C-alpha positions in Angstrom: -11.8 3.6 -5.5 -11.5 7.3 -6.9 -13.5 8.3 -9.9 -11.1 9.5 -12.9 -7.9 7.6 -11.2 -5.6 7.5 -14.0 -2.9 4.6 -13.1 0.6 4.3 -15.0 4.1 3.2 -14.6 6.9 5.4 -14.5 10.7 4.5 -14.6 12.5 3.8 -11.2 15.9 2.3 -10.2 14.8 -1.4 -9.8 12.4 -1.5 -12.7 8.9 0.1 -13.3 7.2 2.4 -10.4 2.9 2.1 -10.3 1.6 5.1 -9.9 -2.3 6.4 -9.6 -3.2 10.3 -10.5 -6.1 11.8 -9.4 -7.0 15.4 -10.3 -7.4 18.6 -8.5 -11.1 20.0 -8.0 -11.1 23.6 -9.6 -7.5 25.7 -9.6 -4.6 23.8 -9.0 -2.5 25.0 -6.2 -0.3 22.4 -6.2 1.0 18.5 -6.3 0.8 16.1 -3.9 2.4 12.6 -3.2 0.6 10.2 -1.2 2.7 7.5 0.2 0.7 4.2 1.4 0.9 2.0 4.8 3.2 -1.0 5.3 3.9 -3.2 1.7 3.9 -6.7 4.2 1.0 -5.9 6.2 -1.4 -5.3 2.8 -0.7 -1.8 2.4 -1.0 -0.4 -1.2 -1.7 3.0 -3.2 -5.6 1.3 -2.9 -5.6 1.6 1.0 -8.6 3.8 2.4 -6.7 5.9 4.6 -4.2 6.7 1.1 -7.3 7.2 -1.0 -9.2 9.7 1.6 -5.8 11.5 1.7 -6.0 11.9 -1.9 -9.6 12.5 -2.3 -8.9 15.5 0.5 -6.1 16.8 -1.3 -7.9 17.1 -4.4 -10.6 19.3 -2.6 -7.8 21.5 -1.6 -6.8 21.8 -5.2 -3.9 19.5 -5.4 -3.3 17.0 -8.2 -2.3 13.8 -6.3 0.4 10.8 -7.0 -0.1 8.0 -4.9 2.9 5.2 -6.3 3.1 1.5 -4.8 6.5 0.9 -2.8 8.4 -1.7 -4.3 6.9 -5.2 -4.3 3.6 -3.9 -4.7 0.8 -4.0 -7.7 2.8 -3.5 -11.1 5.9 -2.1 -8.8 9.2 -4.1 -9.4 11.6 -5.1 -6.6 11.2 -6.0 -3.8 10.7 -4.5 0.2 13.7 -3.1 1.6 12.6 -1.4 5.4 12.0 1.9 3.7 15.2 2.6 2.1 14.6 1.7 -1.5 11.4 3.1 -0.7 12.8 6.5 -0.2 14.7 6.6 -3.4 11.7 5.5 -5.5 9.3 8.4 -3.8 12.2 10.7 -5.1 12.0 9.8 -8.7 8.6 9.6 -8.0 8.8 13.6 -7.0 11.1 13.9 -9.9 8.7 12.7 -12.2 5.4 15.1 -10.7 7.9 18.3 -11.1 8.6 17.5 -14.9 5.2 16.2 -15.7 3.3 19.2 -13.6 5.7 21.8 -13.3 9.0 22.3 -11.2 7.1 25.6 -9.6 4.2 23.5 -8.0 4.1 23.4 -4.6 4.8 20.0 -3.4 2.7 18.4 -0.3 3.6 15.1 1.5 1.3 12.9 3.0 1.7 9.2 4.3 -0.1 6.8 6.6 1.7 4.4 9.0 4.9 3.1 7.1 4.3 5.7 4.5 4.3 8.4 7.3 8.6 7.5 7.6 9.0 7.1 4.1 7.7 11.0 3.4 9.5 12.3 7.0 13.1 11.0 5.5 12.0 12.3 1.7 11.6 15.3 3.1 14.8 15.8 5.2 16.4 15.1 2.0 14.5 17.3 0.2 15.3 20.2 2.6 19.1 18.9 2.2 19.1 19.7 -1.2 17.2 23.0 -1.1 13.7 21.6 -2.4 11.5 23.1 -0.4 8.1 20.7 0.9 5.4 23.5 1.2 3.6 20.9 3.8 2.9 17.5 5.3 0.1 15.3 6.2 0.6 12.6 8.7 -1.6 9.7 9.5 -0.9 7.0 12.0 2.7 8.1 12.2 5.1 5.4 12.6 6.9 6.2 15.7 8.5 3.8 17.4 8.3 1.5 14.6 11.0 3.3 12.5 12.9 6.1 13.0 10.7 9.2 12.0 12.4 12.2 11.1 11.9 15.4 12.7 9.3 17.7 10.8 7.5 21.5 10.2 5.8 22.4 12.8 2.8 23.1 10.7 2.6 19.4 9.4 -0.8 17.9 10.1 -0.5 14.7 12.4 -3.6 12.7 13.4 -3.9 9.5 15.3 -6.5 6.9 17.0 -6.8 7.0 20.2 -7.5 3.2 20.0 -4.2 2.3 17.8 -2.7 -0.6 18.7 -0.1 -1.3 16.0 1.1 2.1 16.8 0.5 3.5 20.6 -0.9 6.9 20.5 2.3 7.3 23.2 4.8 6.5 21.1 3.6 9.1 19.2 3.4 11.9 21.7 6.9 10.6 22.6 8.2 11.8 19.5 6.3 14.7 19.1 6.9 16.3 22.5 10.7 17.5 21.6 9.4 19.1 18.8 6.5 20.9 20.3 4.2 19.4 17.6 0.4 18.9 17.8 -1.3 15.5 17.7 -4.8 15.5 16.9 -6.5 12.6 18.4 -9.3 10.7 17.0 -11.5 9.3 19.8 -12.7 5.4 19.6 -10.2 5.4 15.7 -8.1 2.2 15.5 -5.0 2.2 13.2 -6.9 2.3 10.2 -9.7 4.4 11.2 -12.6 2.0 10.7 -15.8 4.5 10.2 -13.8 7.4 11.2 -12.4 8.3 7.2 -15.0 11.8 7.4 -13.4 12.7 10.4 -9.9 12.4 9.5 -11.3 14.4 6.2 -12.5 17.0 8.0 -10.0 17.2 10.2 -7.5 17.8 7.5 -9.9 20.2 5.6 -10.0 22.3 8.9 -6.5 22.5 10.0 -5.2 23.5 6.6 
């Protein structure tokens, strides 16, 4: 767990959305939303990769918010294969803008199923004229879901030995975008014993 995490409930379309908020280290440079892996396979805001993303972004100067998707923890509703999850994520972003300032740069980060959700949310925000500063995609769910095209400076990291989402599927998704993919040797889908490497790569590529 991250020391000092504040959890609270905010209003969503299906009822409460549970969020975890972690403060930036030093001067605040923006806000970041971190999306967790698939709820039907144990994914929650407290997933270790999601927490690593939050802590890393905190070090980079971002206030982070990790929502629980529908039906997870204290978040109301039921899993909706990413559709209602996108709606809830947009509501959380609206709350973040109201709470921390609409002028704050916004970063989106997601792991596995969460990477799919944030890719579609970024697409929706772009269409409405609301820019995302940058994105971080970990264990990108290419081939599992229809992950959207992302900006060229997106940080994409994948495990060499990922047997949940094969590296080859991510490469096929990234290739037409000329999008670099950083591969962590020996890492599985959950980056067991490689979380420190994950953090180091993000800090180096930022």
